[in-house]
C-alpha positions in Angstrom: -31.9 25.1 -46.4 -34.2 23.9 -43.7 -36.7 21.2 -44.6 -40.4 21.7 -43.6 -40.9 18.0 -43.5 -42.3 16.8 -40.2 -40.5 13.9 -38.6 -43.0 11.4 -37.3 -42.4 8.7 -34.7 -44.5 6.3 -36.8 -45.2 5.8 -40.5 -48.8 6.6 -41.6 -51.1 4.8 -43.8 -53.9 6.4 -45.8 -57.3 4.9 -44.7 -61.0 5.6 -44.5 -62.2 4.3 -41.2 -65.5 5.5 -39.7 -65.3 6.7 -36.2 -67.5 8.2 -33.6 -66.1 10.7 -31.1 -66.9 13.0 -28.3 -65.1 15.4 -26.0 -63.9 13.4 -23.1 -64.6 16.1 -20.6 -68.3 16.1 -21.6 -68.6 12.4 -22.1 -71.5 11.8 -19.7 -73.7 14.4 -21.4 -72.3 14.5 -24.9 -73.6 12.4 -27.8 -71.2 10.6 -30.1 -70.5 12.4 -33.4 -69.8 10.6 -36.7 -66.5 11.3 -38.5 -63.7 9.4 -40.3 -60.0 8.9 -40.2 -58.0 10.0 -43.3 -54.8 8.4 -42.2 -53.5 6.5 -39.2 -50.2 5.5 -37.5 -49.5 3.6 -34.3 -49.2 7.0 -32.5 -52.1 9.0 -34.0 -54.3 9.8 -36.9 -55.9 12.5 -39.0 -59.5 12.9 -38.0 -62.0 14.6 -40.4 -64.9 16.3 -38.8 -67.7 18.8 -39.6 -66.8 20.9 -36.5 -63.6 22.7 -35.5 -62.2 20.9 -32.5 -60.3 22.8 -29.8 -56.5 22.2 -29.9 -55.4 20.3 -26.8 -58.9 18.8 -26.1 -59.1 15.2 -25.2 -61.4 13.0 -27.2 -62.9 9.6 -26.8 -62.6 8.1 -30.4 -64.4 4.9 -31.2 -62.8 3.4 -34.3 -64.5 0.8 -36.5 -61.6 -1.2 -37.9 -62.7 -3.5 -40.7 -60.9 -6.5 -39.2 -62.7 -6.2 -35.9 -66.4 -7.0 -35.0 -66.7 -4.1 -32.6 -65.3 -0.6 -32.4 -62.2 0.2 -30.3 -62.1 3.2 -27.9 -59.0 5.3 -28.0 -58.3 8.4 -25.9 -56.7 11.0 -28.1 -55.4 14.6 -27.8 -56.0 17.2 -30.6 -52.6 18.4 -31.7 -53.6 20.7 -34.6 -56.7 21.7 -36.6 -56.9 22.9 -40.2 -60.0 23.9 -42.3 -60.2 21.9 -45.5 -60.3 23.9 -48.7 -63.7 24.0 -50.5 -65.4 21.9 -47.9 -67.3 22.4 -44.7 -64.9 20.0 -42.9 -61.9 20.2 -40.7 -58.8 18.0 -40.4 -57.4 17.4 -36.9 -54.2 15.7 -36.0 -54.9 13.5 -33.0 -52.2 11.9 -30.8 -53.2 8.6 -29.1 -53.0 9.1 -25.3 -54.5 5.8 -24.2 -54.7 2.9 -26.5 -54.4 -0.8 -25.8 -50.8 -1.8 -26.5 -51.8 -4.9 -28.5 -54.0 -2.6 -30.7 -51.1 -0.2 -31.2 -48.8 -3.1 -32.2 -51.5 -4.4 -34.6 -51.8 -1.0 -36.3 -48.0 -0.8 -36.6 -47.7 -4.3 -38.1 -50.6 -3.6 -40.6 -48.9 -0.4 -41.8 -45.5 -2.1 -42.0 -47.0 -5.0 -44.1 -49.0 -2.6 -46.4 -45.8 -1.0 -47.8 
């Protein structure tokens, strides 16, 4: 029997980090929109938004990590989108396309140490 379990490159950690995002293609004329991350890994995250994001779109995501004094900008690609049951919200799987390698390592270490 085949398993439906998705094999991930990195372990994920449940979080609630506030973010602001916008479509990278419209960055110069697009306001930042408030959302949050539901989980995170060194390779991506689950972004919870009030709008349905187009799959394959590239986002500028500004993450407010609690251990930093300012937000970090990450370029991410929307891999999948799912409407949340009983809510006017959407979950989107985002894959980090451009992230500072020191930040990626920091996220990886924090997840490893949280387990």
